N, C-alpha and C positions, 0 to 999 in steps of 0.2 A: 317331515318338515312341517312346521306350523304354518297354516294358511290364514290369511287375513282378508276380510271383506273390504269392498270399496268404502263402506261406511266406517269401518275400523280405521282405515288409512286416512280418511278425511278427518275423523276425530283427532287422530294424532297430529295431523298437519295444523289443525286449528289450535290445539294446545301448544304446539311449538311456536306458532305465530304469536300467541298471547304472551309467552315468555320473552320472545324477541322484542315485542313492543315496549316492555319495561326497560330493556337495555337501550334500545335506540332512542326512545323519547327522553331518557335521562341524559343522553349525550347531545341531543339536538340543541343547537344554539349555546353549547357549553363554551366557556371562554378558554378552557384548556384542551379543546379537541385537537387531537394529533392527526395531521394530514401529511401523507407522503405520496410520492408518485411512483406508479408501477412501471415496469419496463415498456409497456405499451403506451405510456405517457398519460394514462388515465389516473385520476386521484383515488386514493383509498384512505379511509379514516380508521381510527381505533375502534369506532362503533361498528363499521363493516365487519372487522375481524372478530370482535366480541360476539356479535349476533350470529355469525356463521359458526363459531365454536360452540355456542349454546345449542343451535339447531343440530349440529353434527352429534353432539353429546346425547341429545334426546333420541335421535335416530339410532345411534349405536346401542343404546340401552333397550329401546323398544323393538327394533328391527335389526338385530345383529347380522342377519344373513343378507341384508340388502346393501347395494352399493350406493355411493354418494358422489354427486358432481356439484361442486360449489365454485363460485367465482373466485374466492380468495385462496382456497386450499386445494383446488383441483379434484382429481378423481381418486376415490378410495373403494377398493373392492371391485367385484364384477358380478354379473348375473343379469337375469331378465328384468328384475325390479331395481329401478334406480331413482333415488331421491335427487332432485335438482333444485339448487338453492341460489338465489340472488339475495344476499343479506340486506342490502339497501340498494334498491333500484332507484336511481336518481341521486347518486352520491354528490354530484355537482350542486344540485339543489340543496341537499342536506348540509353541505359545508358552508353554503352561502346563506342559510337560514330560510330558504324557500320551502314551504311545507309540502310540496308535491314530491313525495318519495314514499317508498314502501318496501316491506319485506315480501319476497316471492318464494313460495315453497310449493313444489310439485312432486308428484310421483309419476314416473313413466314406466310402463310395462312393455318390454320389447320395443323401446324407443318411442312409444306413443303415450303422451301425457293423459292420465285418466283422473287425476286429482290435482286441483290447483287452488291455492289460497293466496290472496293478496291482502296484506294488512297495512294500513296507512294511519298510524296513530296520530300524526300531526293534523290530518284531515278528519280524525275521529270516525274513520270508516274502515270496514272490512268487507271483502267479497270472497266468495268461494264457489266452486263448482266441482262436480264429480260425475263420472260416467253413469248415466241412469238415475242421478239424484238431483238433477236440475242445477240452476245457478241462483245464488242468493247474495243479498247485500244487507249490511246492518250498520247503522250508525250507533255511536256510543250510547248505551242506555236504552236503545230502541229494540223493537222486535225485528227478526229477520224478515225480509220480503223477497219474493220471487222476482228474478230479473227477466226481462224480455227485450230483445232488440226491437228497433223501430220497424214500421211498415212502409217506410218511404220506398217508392218503387222506381223513381227516376233520378238520374244524376243531377238534373237541373234543380231538384228540390233537396239535395243532399247537403249535409254538413260534414266536412272533411278535416281531419287532423293529420298533418304530415311530419311532425316532430321538428325537423330542421332542414333548411334549404341546403346547408353544407353537405349533409349526408347524401342527398340526391345528386348534388353537383359532382361529388367525388365518384359516384357510380355512373356518371354520364347520363343521368336521367332528368336533369334539370328542365329541359325543354318539355318533357312529358309531364312533369309536375306542374309547370306553369300552365300548360294546356288544360290539364284537369282542373286546376284552380279557376280557370276562366269559365269552366262549364258548370261547376257546382254552385249551389246557392250561397254557401258560406264556407270559409276555410280559416283554420287557426293552427298554429304550431303549439299545441298544448303539451305534448311530449310525455315520454316515459309511460309508466303503467296506467296513469289516470286516463289517458286517451281511450285505452281498450276497455276500461271499466265504464266509462261514459257511453261507449258503444254498447256494451252489454246491458246498460240501463235504458238504452233507447234514446239517449241525448245526442249522440253522434251516429253517423251512418257509414262512414268509411274512415279507416285509419291505416296508414302505411309508413314504413321507414326501413332504412338500410343499416348496415354495420351492427348487426345483432348477433349475440351468442345464444346457445340453447337456454342458458339460465335466464336470459332476458325475456324469453317467450314461453317457457314450459308451463308456468302457472297461469298464464293468460289464456292459452288455447282452450282448456276445458271450460273455463267460465264463459268465454265468447260462444263456444259451440253449444253448451248446455242452455244458453240464453236464446238459442235459435240462429246464431250467426255462423259465418264461415271464417276459417283461419288458414291461410296458405302463405307461401312466399309471394313477393311482388310478381314473380314469374309464374305463379300458379302451382308450384310444387307443394304437395301436402307436407304437414309436419313442421318441425321447429329446427331443422338441421341445415337450412339453406342460406342463412345469413341475412334474411330480410323477412318482413312480415306485411301481409295485407289482410286486414280484418274488415268484414262488412256485415251488414244485416242479412246477408245471404241473397236478397233480391237484387242487390247492386253488384254482386261479386264479379260476374262475367263481364259486365260493362266496365267496371273499374279496371279489371285485368287488361282488357282490350285498350283502354285509354292510356294505361301506363306501360304498354308493351314498348320496348326499346325500338326506336326508329332505325330502319336500315340505313347504312352509310351510303 
């Protein structure tokens, strides 16, 4: 069986993201964008579907033995190597013309993401990270630059992004969210993939949200971790399989976990 290095897989993910950007950006703010509602009541556009088909086709051609998990077309194949795709993270923004959205492509080995690419053509930005290769960001036309999380060491000095109050309320964690908001220096609901990329860049210090699927998180974790941060569930479970995410600069992680721990009844 042919083996591929992490660098090989990262190069493939970046090439797939570049192709995806052409498809998604062409449909962004298009007057004939087709929007439907999935059984889980979330929106999907023809752009989501076209992007995922493009990425799947590229993976099938370049890595035929690997499995694929995508938001729009489910799981294909089996094995220790699995590509995980969110064709457009932030579909609600995409369909409303808000530029905060992006394509997420990850490779997980034995369930652990080792490569992650986040590409946001409407913001003219791309970020990537791979195990042992660091985390990087690039603006259109610019040179790649290494990413590093902040050195903020106290919650009172931290900037926190929580995505949406509704998600925390539905999980019964609204009181904990409000309590942490009162403790931090600044909080905003920036949302979606951009919050985590701002954390990897050192602009935010804590990011947390609920109601997530593996494809929402798989590409984010390697970038955050290779930038020096930590990525767990809100309850501290490692990985991307627990339905929530808490990302920090590492220095604040334990304190943030303690602050968000669900209060006893």
